[in-house]
N, C-alpha and C positions, 0 to 999 in steps of 0.2 A: 394547820388547817383551820383552827378556830380563829386565828388572826385574819385569814383571808375571808372567812364568812363575815366577821365583824366589819371588815373594810367594805365588803360588798353591800352590807346592810346600811352602812353609813353613807356610801355613795348614792344608793337608791333613795334613801330618805331625804338627803340633801337635794337631789335632783327633782324629786317630787314637790318639794316645798318652795324651791326657788324658780323664778321665771327666767333667770339668766344662768348661763354656764360659760366659763372662760375656756376657749379651745385654742390650742396651738398645734399646727400641723407638724409632722415629723421632720420636714425639710429644714436644713440649717438656715437660720435667719427668718424663718416663718413667723409672722406676727401672731401675737396672742389676741384674740378677739372675743368680745362678749356677744353671745348668740342667744336669741330666744329659742326655746326648745320645749319639747314634751318628753316625759318619761313614759315609754310604752314597751311592754313585753321585754323587760330586762335591758333596755338600751335608751340612750338619749337620741331622740330623733330631731333633725333640723332640716329646714328647707332654705334654699338660697341659690345664688349665682344666676339669678334672672333679673329682668327689669323690675325695679321697685322692691326687690327682696335683698336680704342681707348677703354680704359676700362670704364665701367659704374658701379663703386662700389656704393653700397648702394641704387641703384635704382631698386625697385621691382614693378611689375605690381600691380596696386591698391594702391600704397603707395603715399607718399608725398615727395617733394623735395623743396629746396630753390634755386631759380634762381637769379643770380646777373648779370646784364647787364652793359656793359661798354660804355662809350662815344667813338664813332669812331674817332673823331679828337684828343682827349687828351689821350684816353685809360684808363681814371679813372673810378671809380665806379659811375654809374649813378642812377640805381634803382635796388632794390631787391624785390622779391615777392615769395609767396608760389605757388607751382604748383602741380597739380594732375598728377601722372605718370600712363600711360597706354601703355601696349605693343601691338603693331599692329601685327595682325596675318598674316603670309605670305600667299599669294594667294588671299587675299581679295582686293576689289576695293580700300579701304583706304590704304592698303599696297602698291599697285601699284602706287598710286598717290604720297605717301610719298617717296618711293624709286626713283620714277622718278625725284623728286626735289633733293633728296640727291645725286643721281648719277651725276647730273650736277655740284655739288659743291665739289665732292670728288677729291682731287688732288693726283697725283702720284700713281694711282692704277695700279698694275702690270697686272691684268687680264682684264681690259677694259670692253668689252661688256658682259663678263661672270660674272661681279661683282654682279648684282642683284641675280643671281642664287646662288652664294656663300653666299651672305648675307642671303638668305632664308634658306640655309642649316646650316650655322655656326654662325650667328650673331643675335642680337636682334635689332629691330627698335622700338624706344620709342617715344611717344608723351608726352610732358610736357606742360600741359595746365594751364596757369596762373589762379589763383583763388583769389578772395578777393582783398583787397587794398594793395598798396605797403607797404613794411615794413619800419619802421622809420630808418633814416640813423644811422649807427653804429658810436660810438664814440671811440676814443682811437686808439691804434695801431692795424691794421688789418693784419699785416704780419703773414704768416704761416710758420711753419717749412717745409722745402722741403721734399718731399717723398723720402724714401730710394731707392737707385739705385746702380747697380753695376758699373756705369760709373765712370771714373776717369778723372782728369784733364790732359792736355797735358804735355809732357815733356818740359823742357826749350828749347828755340830756339837754334840751334847749333851756335857757335860763328862765323863760316865762312859764314853763310847764308846772313847776311846784305851785305857783300862785293860782294857775287855772284849776288845778286839782283841789286846792284848799277852798277855793270859791264854791265849787260844786258841793263840798261837804257841809257848808253852812246852810244850804237851802232846805 
């Protein structure tokens, strides 16, 4: 029992201090994604699956997920645990509380005060409640293949650019 309490305290403290949590859905082959979140009422709360919001692949209401929390100072993997996934219904008191916390942490939202109404219409708000003890540390290489994307790398810097930049610095 003491180990489980220690694990819960470690998960809570890590989730409160870090802006990101790595989440993998329970489905086989489900990708592990970095999600912004808030710690609220004993659970990690996330919003997504809507236009302009983060994707939540493999996270289904009533399902399971694996949370991996990082150290705020070094950014390395600190602790992993299982979590129960529950979708919060829009319009309930629990939804209002979770969205109130999430709204304060959402950066660069184009719609400002209208954001909660948009989330209610177009997005999902999930609570990921840690369950059981922490998972044993993984051994070996933990690097993952990057997700496919249409993004490309930049073109090479034009040859004249360094001279133009140096000229500005002399003035």
